[in-house]
C-alpha positions as CSV (number, residue, x, y, z in Angstrom):
1,M,93.8,112.6,89.6
2,T,94.1,109.7,91.9
3,R,91.6,108.6,94.6
4,T,92.7,106.3,97.4
5,L,90.5,103.6,98.8
6,Y,91.2,101.8,102.0
7,L,89.3,98.6,102.9
8,L,89.6,97.4,106.5
9,R,88.0,94.0,107.2
10,H,86.7,93.7,110.8
11,A,89.0,92.0,113.2
12,K,88.5,88.6,114.8
13,A,85.0,88.3,116.4
14,T,83.2,85.8,118.6
15,D,80.8,83.2,117.2
16,A,77.2,84.2,116.7
17,G,75.3,84.1,120.0
18,R,71.9,85.2,121.2
19,G,72.1,88.5,119.4
20,G,72.8,86.9,116.0
21,D,75.5,87.7,113.5
22,R,75.1,91.4,113.6
23,E,75.8,91.5,117.4
24,R,79.1,89.5,117.3
25,A,81.7,91.4,119.3
26,L,85.5,91.4,118.8
27,T,87.5,88.8,120.8
28,P,90.3,90.1,123.0
29,E,92.7,89.1,120.2
30,G,90.5,91.0,117.7
31,K,90.7,94.2,119.8
32,R,94.5,93.9,120.0
33,D,94.8,93.3,116.3
34,A,92.6,96.3,115.4
35,A,94.5,98.6,117.8
36,R,97.8,97.4,116.2
37,M,96.4,98.1,112.8
38,G,95.3,101.6,113.8
39,G,98.9,102.2,115.0
40,R,100.2,100.9,111.7
41,M,97.9,103.1,109.7
42,V,99.1,106.2,111.7
43,A,102.7,105.1,111.1
44,L,102.0,104.8,107.3
45,G,100.5,108.3,107.3
46,I,97.0,107.1,106.4
47,T,94.4,109.8,107.3
48,P,91.3,109.1,105.3
49,A,89.2,112.1,104.3
50,L,86.0,110.0,104.8
51,V,85.3,106.9,106.8
52,L,82.3,104.7,106.2
53,C,81.6,101.8,108.6
54,S,79.2,98.9,108.7
55,T,76.8,98.9,111.6
56,A,77.7,95.4,112.7
57,K,79.1,95.4,116.2
58,R,82.4,93.8,115.2
59,A,83.0,96.5,112.5
60,V,82.1,99.3,114.8
61,Q,84.4,97.9,117.5
62,T,87.2,97.5,114.9
63,F,86.8,101.1,113.8
64,E,86.8,102.3,117.5
65,Q,90.1,100.5,118.1
66,V,91.7,101.9,115.0
67,A,90.4,105.4,115.7
68,S,91.9,105.3,119.2
69,A,95.4,105.2,117.6
70,Y,94.9,108.6,116.0
71,P,96.0,111.5,118.2
72,R,93.2,113.7,117.0
73,G,90.7,110.8,116.6
74,L,88.9,109.7,113.5
75,A,85.2,110.0,112.8
76,A,83.0,107.7,110.9
77,E,79.6,107.6,109.2
78,Y,77.8,104.4,110.1
79,E,75.8,102.9,107.2
80,D,73.5,99.9,107.7
81,P,73.6,98.7,104.0
82,L,77.4,98.1,104.3
83,Y,76.6,95.1,106.6
84,T,75.0,93.1,103.8
85,A,76.5,94.8,100.7
86,A,77.8,92.7,97.8
87,A,80.8,94.0,95.8
88,E,78.6,95.6,93.2
89,D,76.6,97.4,96.0
90,L,79.8,98.7,97.5
91,M,81.1,99.8,94.1
92,A,77.8,101.7,93.6
93,R,78.2,103.3,97.1
94,L,81.8,104.3,96.3
95,Q,80.6,106.0,93.1
96,E,78.3,108.2,95.2
97,I,81.1,109.6,97.4
98,D,81.4,113.4,97.1
99,D,84.4,114.3,95.0
100,R,85.8,116.6,97.6
101,F,87.0,113.5,99.4
102,K,90.3,112.3,97.9
103,S,90.4,109.2,100.1
104,A,88.0,106.9,101.8
105,L,88.2,104.2,104.4
106,I,85.5,101.6,104.5
107,V,85.3,99.2,107.5
108,G,83.3,96.1,106.9
109,H,83.1,92.6,105.7
110,N,84.2,89.7,103.5
111,P,83.6,88.3,100.9
112,T,82.6,91.8,99.7
113,F,85.9,93.5,100.4
114,H,88.0,90.8,98.8
115,D,85.7,90.6,95.8
116,L,85.8,94.4,95.3
117,A,89.6,94.6,95.8
118,V,90.1,91.8,93.2
119,E,87.8,93.6,90.8
120,L,89.5,97.0,91.2
121,A,93.2,95.9,91.4
122,G,94.6,95.7,87.9
123,R,98.2,96.5,89.0
124,G,100.5,96.2,91.9
125,E,103.6,94.4,93.0
126,P,103.3,90.7,92.1
127,E,103.8,89.7,95.8
128,L,100.9,91.9,96.9
129,L,98.6,90.7,94.1
130,G,99.5,87.1,95.0
131,R,98.6,87.7,98.6
132,L,95.3,89.3,97.6
133,A,94.5,86.3,95.4
134,E,94.7,84.2,98.6
135,G,92.1,86.3,100.4
136,L,91.8,89.1,103.0
137,P,92.2,87.8,106.6
138,K,90.2,89.3,109.5
139,G,91.6,92.7,110.4
140,G,93.3,93.0,107.1
141,L,93.9,96.4,105.4
142,I,94.0,97.0,101.7
143,A,94.9,100.3,99.9
144,L,94.1,100.9,96.3
145,A,95.3,103.9,94.3
146,L,92.5,104.6,91.8
147,P,93.0,106.7,88.7
148,A,89.8,108.6,88.6
149,K,88.8,112.3,88.3
150,G,85.8,111.6,90.5
151,W,84.5,108.6,92.5
152,K,81.8,108.1,89.9
153,D,84.6,107.3,87.4
154,L,85.9,104.2,89.1
155,R,86.4,101.3,86.8
156,P,87.3,97.6,87.2
157,A,91.0,96.6,86.9
158,T,92.3,100.2,86.9
159,G,93.5,100.4,90.5
160,T,97.0,99.8,91.9
161,L,97.2,97.7,95.0
162,T,99.6,99.5,97.2
163,I,99.1,98.0,100.7
164,L,97.9,94.7,102.0
165,E,98.6,94.4,105.7
166,T,97.3,91.7,108.0
167,P,97.3,91.4,111.8
168,K,99.8,88.6,111.4
169,D,102.2,91.0,109.7
170,L,102.0,93.2,112.8
171,R,102.3,90.7,115.6
172,P,105.7,90.5,117.3
173,G,107.3,87.1,116.9
174,D,105.0,85.7,114.3
């Protein structure tokens, strides 16, 4: 059986202000990029069974923009630990997902997402793996096909990187 993990890094946000890092909001460009990514996800037929989202304002706003592209909407569970999670913390959280969910979308932050994707991706088209090695830009989406009977069975280097899309890939004229 295969599980599918989608990692969506928050879109471009303002610099930290009075509210601190957690309260950083998306810039107008970030909002447009997140909305475009939502449209792209719909076009690709991505409908995650479970959505987990960091409670940081920029992650919440990214999810809201993405969800607005779905005709029937998309609901998320907001989890505070995702804001500060390291790759090993996120891996442990993934292993707790109920096995009835065949796919999961996590909306959150780097370096955690990049580190986790590099750890999980053992296969994929060389061009995609090369792009992943360069990093995960703000607003970027990764999809990993993970050969696991259950989420608790996830193992490093067993996944196949199937998607790496960035806002730049979606902007007309870039």
